[in-house]
DRENZAKE-138411 format. One line per 8 residues: for each residue x, y, z negated of C-alpha. Coordinates in steps of 0.1 Angstrom, whole numbers. Each point is the difference from the previous one (the first is absolute). Layout:
// residues N
X,Y,Z  ... $
//
This chain:
// residues 361
-2,-1,1  14,36,8  12,24,-33  -28,19,-16  6,39,-6  -13,11,-37  -8,33,-4  -15,20,-32 $
-15,36,-6  31,5,-23  25,-20,-11  11,-1,-37  37,-10,-11  -14,-27,-21  -29,-23,-1  -31,16,-11 $
-34,-21,-6  -27,27,0  -24,-5,-33  -31,2,23  14,-33,16  8,-17,-33  -35,9,-15  -23,0,27 $
12,-24,31  24,-26,-14  -23,-18,-28  -25,-8,26  27,-10,27  20,-31,5  32,-6,-15  18,-5,34 $
-19,29,13  12,19,-28  39,-12,8  -1,6,32  -10,42,-6  26,2,-25  29,-18,23  -12,30,23 $
4,25,-25  33,-12,-7  9,-5,33  -3,43,7  34,5,-23  18,-18,31  5,-34,-17  -16,-16,28 $
23,7,33  -23,-20,22  -38,-8,-3  -19,-28,16  -30,-18,-10  27,-33,-2  25,21,-24  -29,14,-24 $
-15,-38,2  40,-14,-9  5,24,-25  -35,-6,-18  0,-35,6  -34,-3,20  -14,-7,32  3,25,27 $
-42,-6,3  1,9,-40  16,35,6  -22,7,28  -31,-5,-20  19,22,-25  8,30,23  -36,-5,19 $
-14,1,-40  17,35,-8  -9,12,33  -38,-1,-9  7,10,-36  16,34,21  35,-2,-20  16,-11,34 $
-2,10,36  12,-25,26  7,6,36  1,-27,26  17,-8,30  -22,-7,34  14,-34,-11  -23,0,-31 $
34,2,-22  5,20,-30  25,28,11  -1,28,-28  -13,-1,-35  -8,30,-20  -8,4,-34  -29,27,-8 $
0,19,-30  -25,-13,-23  -31,18,-6  -17,-6,-36  -35,4,20  11,-31,24  -8,-25,-30  -38,11,7 $
5,-16,33  -19,-32,2  27,-33,3  2,-12,34  5,-34,13  18,-13,26  -17,-21,30  13,-29,21 $
-1,21,32  19,28,-16  26,-22,-14  4,-20,34  4,34,20  32,12,-27  13,-39,-1  17,6,36 $
30,-26,3  -8,-19,-33  -19,-29,11  -32,1,-23  -29,-22,-11  -35,11,-6  4,15,-34  -19,1,-31 $
-18,30,-14  24,21,-21  -11,0,-37  -30,20,-11  -11,11,-34  -25,-17,-15  -27,17,-23  -3,-11,-37 $
-36,-13,9  20,-23,28  23,-13,-23  -23,-7,-29  -23,-22,27  33,-17,12  9,-9,-39  -33,-21,-3 $
11,-25,25  11,-28,-16  27,-15,25  16,38,-2  -2,-1,-41  19,-31,-1  25,14,25  0,32,-18 $
11,-25,-31  28,-14,13  15,33,20  4,11,-36  16,-28,-13  23,4,35  6,35,-11  5,-3,-38 $
-24,29,-6  -37,9,5  -12,15,31  2,37,11  -24,17,19  27,-2,28  -1,-35,-3  -37,-5,5 $
3,21,29  21,-19,15  -14,-35,-5  -34,16,14  15,8,30  20,-35,5  -35,-12,-8  -22,22,20 $
20,13,26  27,-31,8  -27,-24,-7  26,-22,-25  -14,-23,-20  3,-3,-39  25,-24,8  16,15,23 $
3,28,-21  13,-21,-30  25,-10,21  12,30,15  9,13,-36  11,-31,-11  24,3,29  14,34,-4 $
2,0,-39  24,-32,8  22,20,22  2,27,-28  -24,25,19  -31,15,-23  -5,30,19  -32,9,22 $
21,14,30  20,-36,2  -32,-18,-8  -20,16,28  26,-2,24  2,-38,-3  -38,0,4  -3,23,33 $
30,-26,14  -22,-29,-8  -31,14,14  21,11,32  15,-39,1  -40,-16,-2  10,-12,-33  -37,-2,-17 $
5,-30,-27  21,-11,-24  10,-31,15  15,23,29  15,25,-23  20,-29,-15  10,-15,34  13,35,12 $
19,11,-33  16,-34,-3  10,-3,35  13,37,0  18,-10,-33  19,-29,17  11,21,29  11,30,-21 $
20,-26,-20  15,-16,29  14,35,14  10,8,-36  19,-28,-1  15,-1,33  12,34,-5  12,-3,-37 $
-26,27,-11  -12,2,-38  -30,23,9  -33,0,14  0,12,34  -11,35,8  -30,13,16  18,4,34 $
21,-37,-7  -38,-19,-6  -10,16,31  27,-13,19  -2,-38,-19  -39,5,11  8,3,35  25,-26,5 $
-25,-26,-16  -36,16,11  13,11,35  29,-21,13  -11,-34,-19  32,-6,-11  9,-26,-28  20,7,-32 $
31,-21,15  -2,22,30  2,35,-16  26,-19,-21  22,-3,27  -6,35,12  7,18,-31  29,-23,-2 $
14,13,29  -8,35,-8  17,-2,-29  34,-15,17  -4,28,27  -5,34,-23  12,-17,-32  -34,16,-20 $
-38,-10,-5  -10,17,35  -36,-4,5  -2,20,31  31,-19,16  -13,-35,-8  -36,13,17  19,7,32 $
12,-40,-3  -34,-8,-5  -18,17,24  27,-10,29  -7,-38,-13  -38,7,3  3,14,33  19,-32,10 $
-24,-23,-13  17,-12,-29  -20,-27,-21  29,-21,-16  33,3,-8  6,-23,28  -9,28,21  24,22,-21 $
30,-22,13  -14,-3,36  3,40,0  34,-1,-12  14,-27,23  -18,22,33  20,29,-20  32,-16,-1 $
-4,-13,36  -3,33,12  26,14,-19  27,-24,14  -14,5,31  2,40,0  35,-10,-12  10,-22,29 $
-15,19,25  19,30,-12  36,-12,-1  -9,-15,36  -9,31,12  35,18,-8  12,11,32  32,-16,8 $
31,22,-1  8,27,31  32,-5,12  20,27,-4  9,29,29  30,11,-17  24,12,25  28,-22,-18 $
-18,-33,7  -8,5,39  27,-19,7  -2,-37,8  6,-22,-32  20,-31,6  -9,-34,-15  28,-22,-16 $
0,-34,1  19,-27,-22  25,-5,19  7,37,1  1,1,-37  28,-32,-4  22,21,27  -1,32,-21 $
9,-20,-31  26,-18,19  16,33,10  -1,14,-36  17,-27,-12  31,2,21  -2,37,-3  8,-6,-38 $
27,-27,6 $
//
């Protein structure tokens, strides 16, 4: 993606967060959206030389789609103005001075068509609606459901604390908007807490990913998480990493597994070759290797061996061809070599030797 120009009506020497934002906008906003807004304020100090959707996603360990959602959300809250190119890519972000009266504006929501328009060059599936704010009456009616009551009890155990209003809002969103069953909601919290993540923004990000991937039952979620964990562990072992993969690294691994359809054995081989070549865990270089194998229709290690042999044969043939194509030395035209050259026989050498011996006697 192209670089994005970031501007503001005034650029302070320090990162200043308006009280109006903290008091009126932050409480009702998604935590991931707040991170994006604060990061943009920080970038105004000049600490971010290049700004792209990808760079923001990498810095905040989020997806590009999530960054676009956040920027669109703040645009609808009139805190940002976005300029787009003819290709619908975001080229300019202007941070607007917050007007205290702006809080009186009704919060806006993104429609599927609007998100599709700005998600240029990013593959997106049909997206669930962004989280809404539910009324107290809606929450009260929701908590009368026996299945949800049990799910809420289990979630409290996982979180090791009583549920807060924001927890109820998220659970209602999962149930109403994402159509998660009570069992799937409980497993979502079990899975995230097992990874040491209890914050609502992380839970919501995982839930959105599951929704986009068509994971709508507890069985599918368990199968997906088990599979992904195995693939992540394979790559970590191959690269010698003692940490969980980052967001971009997980996207690479998902691509290798889901798009390319490679087994852990082939992925390990690519990681090993990448290490030998770059002397470091290089996901981008490994991706190039696997992309080449995918285009060559590699299905097993036997196919990799065949490609290696073809490459070696091609290399040797190239060397032989290069050697045979070396031109023969051109006979010198130097004037000292332009007289007839005499050739000597064995008898000539014997006669010369006899004369030299007689002379020495």
